[in-house]
GUMAR-109943 format. One record per residue (C-alpha): residue number from 1; residue in three letters; y, z, x. Coordinates in steps of 0.05 Angstrom, whole numbers, plus 5000, padded with zeros to 4 digits. Layout:
+-----+-----+------+------+------+
|   n | res |    v |    w |    u |
+-----+-----+------+------+------+
| NUM | ALA |    Y |    Z |    X |
...
+-----+-----+------+------+------+
END
This chain:
+-----+-----+------+------+------+
|   n | res |    v |    w |    u |
+-----+-----+------+------+------+
|   1 | MET | 4944 | 8399 | 3097 |
|   2 | TRP | 4932 | 8364 | 3163 |
|   3 | ASP | 4875 | 8326 | 3139 |
|   4 | ASN | 4914 | 8306 | 3075 |
|   5 | PRO | 4946 | 8231 | 3088 |
|   6 | ARG | 4987 | 8237 | 3027 |
|   7 | LEU | 5015 | 8296 | 3034 |
|   8 | LEU | 5034 | 8280 | 3109 |
|   9 | ASN | 5063 | 8208 | 3088 |
|  10 | LEU | 5102 | 8254 | 3040 |
|  11 | VAL | 5126 | 8310 | 3095 |
|  12 | ALA | 5146 | 8252 | 3137 |
|  13 | ASP | 5186 | 8222 | 3088 |
|  14 | VAL | 5220 | 8283 | 3073 |
|  15 | LEU | 5241 | 8303 | 3144 |
|  16 | TYR | 5262 | 8218 | 3158 |
|  17 | ALA | 5308 | 8231 | 3093 |
|  18 | ALA | 5339 | 8294 | 3119 |
|  19 | ALA | 5347 | 8267 | 3183 |
|  20 | ALA | 5385 | 8208 | 3156 |
|  21 | VAL | 5429 | 8247 | 3115 |
|  22 | LEU | 5444 | 8291 | 3168 |
|  23 | LEU | 5460 | 8237 | 3221 |
|  24 | ALA | 5509 | 8200 | 3165 |
|  25 | MET | 5542 | 8272 | 3162 |
|  26 | LEU | 5549 | 8269 | 3233 |
|  27 | LEU | 5577 | 8205 | 3235 |
|  28 | TRP | 5621 | 8221 | 3177 |
|  29 | HIS | 5654 | 8272 | 3216 |
|  30 | ALA | 5658 | 8237 | 3272 |
|  31 | ALA | 5695 | 8182 | 3245 |
|  32 | LEU | 5742 | 8240 | 3207 |
|  33 | ARG | 5760 | 8262 | 3280 |
|  34 | ALA | 5766 | 8197 | 3314 |
|  35 | PRO | 5832 | 8173 | 3345 |
|  36 | GLN | 5813 | 8100 | 3344 |
|  37 | ALA | 5828 | 8102 | 3266 |
|  38 | PRO | 5898 | 8126 | 3259 |
|  39 | VAL | 5939 | 8104 | 3200 |
|  40 | ARG | 5995 | 8061 | 3224 |
|  41 | ALA | 6034 | 8043 | 3160 |
|  42 | VAL | 6051 | 8068 | 3088 |
|  43 | THR | 6059 | 8012 | 3039 |
|  44 | LEU | 6101 | 8039 | 2977 |
|  45 | THR | 6093 | 7992 | 2915 |
|  46 | GLY | 6123 | 8007 | 2836 |
|  47 | GLU | 6184 | 7992 | 2811 |
|  48 | LEU | 6236 | 8031 | 2850 |
|  49 | THR | 6308 | 8033 | 2833 |
|  50 | GLN | 6328 | 8106 | 2850 |
|  51 | VAL | 6273 | 8133 | 2902 |
|  52 | ASP | 6290 | 8116 | 2975 |
|  53 | ALA | 6240 | 8088 | 3013 |
|  54 | ARG | 6259 | 8115 | 3076 |
|  55 | ALA | 6268 | 8180 | 3042 |
|  56 | VAL | 6191 | 8180 | 3027 |
|  57 | GLN | 6175 | 8159 | 3105 |
|  58 | GLU | 6213 | 8220 | 3128 |
|  59 | ARG | 6183 | 8269 | 3074 |
|  60 | LEU | 6115 | 8245 | 3104 |
|  61 | ALA | 6129 | 8240 | 3181 |
|  62 | GLY | 6095 | 8297 | 3209 |
|  63 | ARG | 6069 | 8319 | 3154 |
|  64 | VAL | 6001 | 8285 | 3144 |
|  65 | ALA | 5946 | 8298 | 3186 |
|  66 | GLY | 5878 | 8263 | 3195 |
|  67 | ASN | 5855 | 8190 | 3211 |
|  68 | PHE | 5844 | 8134 | 3166 |
|  69 | PHE | 5790 | 8166 | 3137 |
|  70 | GLY | 5798 | 8243 | 3153 |
|  71 | VAL | 5884 | 8240 | 3122 |
|  72 | ASN | 5882 | 8281 | 3057 |
|  73 | LEU | 5910 | 8235 | 2995 |
|  74 | ASP | 5918 | 8294 | 2954 |
|  75 | GLN | 5965 | 8324 | 3000 |
|  76 | VAL | 6013 | 8250 | 3007 |
|  77 | ARG | 6010 | 8251 | 2932 |
|  78 | GLN | 6044 | 8324 | 2936 |
|  79 | LEU | 6085 | 8311 | 2985 |
|  80 | VAL | 6114 | 8244 | 2947 |
|  81 | GLY | 6107 | 8274 | 2884 |
|  82 | GLU | 6164 | 8331 | 2908 |
|  83 | LEU | 6216 | 8278 | 2916 |
|  84 | ALA | 6274 | 8264 | 2858 |
|  85 | TRP | 6258 | 8216 | 2802 |
|  86 | VAL | 6179 | 8211 | 2821 |
|  87 | ARG | 6144 | 8219 | 2758 |
|  88 | ALA | 6077 | 8206 | 2784 |
|  89 | VAL | 6043 | 8180 | 2846 |
|  90 | GLU | 5978 | 8147 | 2865 |
|  91 | VAL | 5956 | 8138 | 2939 |
|  92 | ARG | 5895 | 8101 | 2961 |
|  93 | ARG | 5866 | 8074 | 3029 |
|  94 | GLU | 5867 | 7997 | 3053 |
|  95 | TRP | 5834 | 7977 | 3110 |
|  96 | PRO | 5839 | 7978 | 3169 |
|  97 | ASP | 5899 | 8030 | 3176 |
|  98 | ARG | 5942 | 8035 | 3120 |
|  99 | LEU | 5958 | 8080 | 3059 |
| 100 | VAL | 5983 | 8049 | 2992 |
| 101 | VAL | 6038 | 8098 | 2958 |
| 102 | ARG | 6045 | 8067 | 2881 |
| 103 | ILE | 6105 | 8104 | 2851 |
| 104 | GLU | 6131 | 8117 | 2780 |
| 105 | GLU | 6200 | 8126 | 2773 |
| 106 | HIS | 6230 | 8172 | 2720 |
| 107 | ARG | 6263 | 8134 | 2666 |
| 108 | PRO | 6325 | 8173 | 2646 |
| 109 | LEU | 6340 | 8172 | 2566 |
| 110 | ALA | 6396 | 8221 | 2564 |
| 111 | ARG | 6421 | 8289 | 2595 |
| 112 | TRP | 6397 | 8361 | 2577 |
| 113 | THR | 6421 | 8424 | 2578 |
| 114 | GLY | 6441 | 8458 | 2651 |
| 115 | GLY | 6445 | 8389 | 2684 |
| 116 | ARG | 6386 | 8369 | 2686 |
| 117 | LEU | 6363 | 8293 | 2657 |
| 118 | VAL | 6302 | 8281 | 2601 |
| 119 | SER | 6258 | 8215 | 2613 |
| 120 | GLU | 6234 | 8169 | 2560 |
| 121 | HIS | 6173 | 8206 | 2562 |
| 122 | GLY | 6211 | 8270 | 2535 |
| 123 | GLU | 6205 | 8309 | 2614 |
| 124 | LEU | 6256 | 8343 | 2652 |
| 125 | PHE | 6273 | 8328 | 2715 |
| 126 | GLU | 6321 | 8338 | 2773 |
| 127 | GLY | 6370 | 8269 | 2788 |
| 128 | THR | 6436 | 8244 | 2779 |
| 129 | SER | 6460 | 8192 | 2740 |
| 130 | ASP | 6526 | 8155 | 2723 |
| 131 | ALA | 6503 | 8122 | 2660 |
| 132 | ALA | 6536 | 8135 | 2593 |
| 133 | LEU | 6471 | 8175 | 2567 |
| 134 | PRO | 6464 | 8212 | 2506 |
| 135 | GLN | 6468 | 8289 | 2508 |
| 136 | LEU | 6410 | 8327 | 2480 |
| 137 | ALA | 6395 | 8404 | 2478 |
| 138 | GLY | 6340 | 8449 | 2452 |
| 139 | PRO | 6296 | 8514 | 2467 |
| 140 | PRO | 6254 | 8511 | 2525 |
| 141 | GLY | 6188 | 8465 | 2508 |
| 142 | ALA | 6227 | 8435 | 2454 |
| 143 | GLU | 6248 | 8364 | 2497 |
| 144 | ARG | 6197 | 8314 | 2466 |
| 145 | GLU | 6212 | 8342 | 2396 |
| 146 | VAL | 6282 | 8336 | 2406 |
| 147 | VAL | 6266 | 8256 | 2443 |
| 148 | ARG | 6229 | 8242 | 2385 |
| 149 | ARG | 6282 | 8265 | 2335 |
| 150 | TYR | 6338 | 8223 | 2374 |
| 151 | ARG | 6295 | 8160 | 2369 |
| 152 | ALA | 6285 | 8168 | 2296 |
| 153 | LEU | 6370 | 8183 | 2283 |
| 154 | ARG | 6380 | 8127 | 2326 |
| 155 | ALA | 6338 | 8069 | 2291 |
| 156 | ARG | 6359 | 8105 | 2223 |
| 157 | LEU | 6432 | 8096 | 2242 |
| 158 | ALA | 6424 | 8029 | 2274 |
| 159 | PRO | 6441 | 7988 | 2208 |
| 160 | LEU | 6505 | 8031 | 2203 |
| 161 | GLY | 6529 | 7999 | 2276 |
| 162 | LEU | 6526 | 8078 | 2295 |
| 163 | GLU | 6481 | 8120 | 2339 |
| 164 | PRO | 6474 | 8192 | 2356 |
| 165 | VAL | 6507 | 8208 | 2426 |
| 166 | GLN | 6488 | 8289 | 2419 |
| 167 | VAL | 6428 | 8312 | 2386 |
| 168 | THR | 6418 | 8395 | 2381 |
| 169 | LEU | 6365 | 8436 | 2363 |
| 170 | SER | 6377 | 8507 | 2347 |
| 171 | PRO | 6337 | 8566 | 2362 |
| 172 | ARG | 6326 | 8570 | 2285 |
| 173 | HIS | 6298 | 8501 | 2286 |
| 174 | ALA | 6359 | 8470 | 2260 |
| 175 | TRP | 6385 | 8396 | 2272 |
| 176 | GLN | 6455 | 8373 | 2286 |
| 177 | ALA | 6481 | 8308 | 2309 |
| 178 | ARG | 6550 | 8278 | 2341 |
| 179 | LEU | 6556 | 8197 | 2326 |
| 180 | SER | 6586 | 8150 | 2364 |
| 181 | ASN | 6649 | 8147 | 2318 |
| 182 | GLY | 6658 | 8221 | 2326 |
| 183 | LEU | 6626 | 8235 | 2253 |
| 184 | VAL | 6587 | 8309 | 2259 |
| 185 | LEU | 6524 | 8308 | 2210 |
| 186 | ALA | 6492 | 8376 | 2209 |
| 187 | LEU | 6421 | 8363 | 2191 |
| 188 | GLY | 6389 | 8433 | 2182 |
| 189 | ARG | 6319 | 8446 | 2176 |
| 190 | ASP | 6252 | 8407 | 2157 |
| 191 | GLN | 6231 | 8431 | 2084 |
| 192 | ALA | 6171 | 8416 | 2051 |
| 193 | ARG | 6219 | 8389 | 1991 |
| 194 | SER | 6267 | 8356 | 2027 |
| 195 | SER | 6263 | 8330 | 2099 |
| 196 | VAL | 6314 | 8320 | 2150 |
| 197 | GLU | 6295 | 8244 | 2152 |
| 198 | ASP | 6299 | 8240 | 2072 |
| 199 | ARG | 6366 | 8274 | 2079 |
| 200 | LEU | 6387 | 8228 | 2122 |
| 201 | ALA | 6362 | 8165 | 2090 |
| 202 | ARG | 6399 | 8182 | 2030 |
| 203 | PHE | 6461 | 8188 | 2072 |
| 204 | VAL | 6459 | 8126 | 2108 |
| 205 | ALA | 6446 | 8096 | 2037 |
| 206 | ALA | 6510 | 8115 | 2016 |
| 207 | TYR | 6555 | 8117 | 2073 |
| 208 | PRO | 6580 | 8046 | 2071 |
| 209 | ARG | 6609 | 8062 | 1995 |
| 210 | ILE | 6637 | 8128 | 2012 |
| 211 | VAL | 6670 | 8100 | 2073 |
| 212 | ALA | 6694 | 8040 | 2029 |
| 213 | SER | 6721 | 8093 | 1969 |
| 214 | LEU | 6754 | 8132 | 2011 |
| 215 | ASN | 6786 | 8099 | 2065 |
| 216 | GLN | 6787 | 8149 | 2113 |
| 217 | ARG | 6751 | 8175 | 2176 |
| 218 | LEU | 6692 | 8217 | 2167 |
| 219 | GLU | 6700 | 8279 | 2201 |
| 220 | TYR | 6640 | 8323 | 2179 |
| 221 | VAL | 6575 | 8315 | 2138 |
| 222 | ASP | 6529 | 8378 | 2118 |
| 223 | LEU | 6465 | 8347 | 2094 |
| 224 | ARG | 6427 | 8413 | 2079 |
| 225 | TYR | 6429 | 8403 | 2008 |
| 226 | PRO | 6368 | 8383 | 1975 |
| 227 | ASN | 6401 | 8337 | 1926 |
| 228 | GLY | 6467 | 8307 | 1960 |
| 229 | PHE | 6516 | 8332 | 2015 |
| 230 | ALA | 6584 | 8358 | 2031 |
| 231 | LEU | 6636 | 8314 | 2069 |
| 232 | ARG | 6699 | 8344 | 2100 |
| 233 | VAL | 6757 | 8287 | 2113 |
| 234 | PRO | 6813 | 8311 | 2159 |
| 235 | ASP | 6868 | 8274 | 2122 |
| 236 | LEU | 6838 | 8304 | 2047 |
| 237 | PRO | 6872 | 8361 | 2026 |
| 238 | GLN | 6804 | 8418 | 2014 |
| 239 | ALA | 6787 | 8449 | 1954 |
| 240 | ALA | 6791 | 8522 | 1944 |
| 241 | ASP | 6717 | 8534 | 1961 |
| 242 | PRO | 6681 | 8585 | 2004 |
| 243 | ASP | 6652 | 8527 | 2038 |
| 244 | PRO | 6707 | 8488 | 2080 |
| 245 | ALA | 6672 | 8430 | 2068 |
| 246 | ALA | 6696 | 8387 | 2012 |
| 247 | ARG | 6634 | 8380 | 1963 |
| 248 | ARG | 6605 | 8316 | 1945 |
| 249 | ARG | 6540 | 8296 | 1918 |
| 250 | GLY | 6507 | 8238 | 1936 |
+-----+-----+------+------+------+
END
């Protein structure tokens, strides 16, 4: 071995590389503990309308250990993410002594059963709002599905100047909606031969003619029929029928 220059050079290169790695590790660990590199400022970015900057500062005060190099970014992200209205958090270092925290807030779309809010992404979150928001409800885990249906109803009803103010999905997967004029729509379940969207489209097409012919306020519409729907008009006498709605085929 000792009379083999090539092997000796290889061993020397390996030792030099190991020493360099060890020195780098020692320097890095020293940098993590160095009191000369403290985090002096935390900058918040993002469109903040509900999250209070002071609440973020108070949340982090005394809880984030380490200097600029050693501060745990995941810990900062978790602490800020636990605040109300915070949907997502990104944290990065900015030389020489600053943390930049970017916050994405929840955007409330509606109220959900139990007093919580549901966001535009179909995510439940804790928060309070004085805005006039629609009321959505459904089984646990159905938030995104209910939000999709709410948006579809809103788009379909827009030409009539109406919008859903309450949308409910039952445990049996049946839909019901209350509109801005007080009208209740029993939409039923999606079926292979008759989807909720198809039945609603049929009613929307007939609605102007129905209103013009009756000249009465509608109270309830049962859209669960495959080829028509039933109306309930509060000021009209009801025919003898086991179904309390007056039947009208579309």
